[in-house]
Steps between C-alpha positions, in 0.01 A plus 500: 500500500750545780715236666665575834719266699575439862774265612586304810806306613500278810812365669494197728215317664189666643710668770708660225424829332472654162462814297202632309559746216318674218582521132574872527746446783308747715410234757768267630414374846588214733225264608480207738266295715597727790395810306177335391382350828715632785528874442868492407653753263437436132198472277255224416264410216188635673662838564602521134150402385363775726738756351420392143127506572515844666700636207270356233183602684623856556604538138169358376294722732696805386446399137122470522473825694720679245305357203186649654665843521559499877800688642700251704752649742599178678381145565652283777417132534588212729430140401509280810550134410397250770677163500331234713761257632265300725428220253711234339622745235514881524230679298431860408150544637437873483614820336383834637551819303506835673522804276500872557475756225528869442277562201343833414132533420359164614303387802590224744227285343643549150851417626363181659346398167827559313691311771268198470529504120881498531485211751297292257697582186868575560705219341650380829159500674366288215798265534441468875130409478587149621556648847189411707448857620603827339353814644530873461536561872508876463487766227540847644493826311710768665 
């Protein structure tokens, strides 16, 4: 079993700001309401969830392809997290994965099947199943 930690510190009221960091020290980034909702510099929880999801999904997809003897040159993935702020409380309502792979010896249809399997089974996808809509928007084999 593996335990990983993320940390956050917030200073001041809601107009304040904070810092999000990871256990490894690799990520140490400012965050604020302005960064989350107004396009200001800094990160936000949804962006970090998207990065974590893209990383997990890409690693999982590569793993299942490799286990089946496929030669993976590169996989690139974006996880777009949609936060709906129109209601009383903000809610993540959609996640759209877009992935592109360079894999030798498989067809576009086979790549699509692997991509769907990864979407359903990568640990972060499983964690995020509470999101009303999660789609594999695109899986393209180069």
